C-alpha positions in Angstrom: 70.6 -13.0 128.2 72.7 -10.3 129.8 76.5 -10.7 130.2 77.4 -10.3 133.8 81.2 -10.3 133.5 81.6 -7.8 130.7 84.3 -5.2 131.8 84.7 -6.7 135.2 88.6 -6.5 134.9 88.4 -2.7 134.5 87.1 -2.4 138.0 90.3 -4.1 139.4 92.6 -1.7 137.4 93.7 1.7 139.0 91.2 4.5 138.3 89.2 2.0 136.4 91.8 2.1 133.4 90.8 5.9 132.9 92.9 8.9 132.6 94.4 11.4 130.1 96.0 10.0 126.8 99.7 11.2 126.6 99.5 11.4 122.7 96.3 13.1 121.9 95.4 14.8 125.4 91.8 13.2 125.6 90.6 13.3 129.2 88.6 10.8 131.1 89.2 8.2 128.5 90.1 4.5 128.8 93.7 3.7 128.3 93.9 0.1 127.3 96.4 0.1 124.5 100.2 0.4 124.3 102.5 2.6 122.1 106.2 3.0 122.0 107.8 6.4 123.2 110.9 7.8 121.7 113.0 6.1 124.4 111.7 2.7 123.6 109.6 2.4 126.5 105.8 1.7 126.6 103.0 4.2 127.0 99.3 3.4 127.8 97.3 5.2 125.3 93.6 5.3 124.1 92.0 3.6 121.2 92.4 6.4 118.8 96.1 6.4 119.3 96.6 2.7 119.2 99.5 1.9 116.8 100.8 5.5 116.7 104.4 6.3 117.5 105.0 8.9 120.3 107.1 11.5 118.4 109.1 13.8 120.5 108.2 12.6 123.9 
């Protein structure tokens, strides 16, 4: 059977959780993970950049 509720939470997020990753620069990609920036704050990043430190930002 199909799964009707898969990804439904993404539709409630601003711009469907898509944007430009601040670390790698990929565009129109889902930003669902967090990484620390140089100042100790959080950045929302893509799956490829999950777990990376933001150096120099």
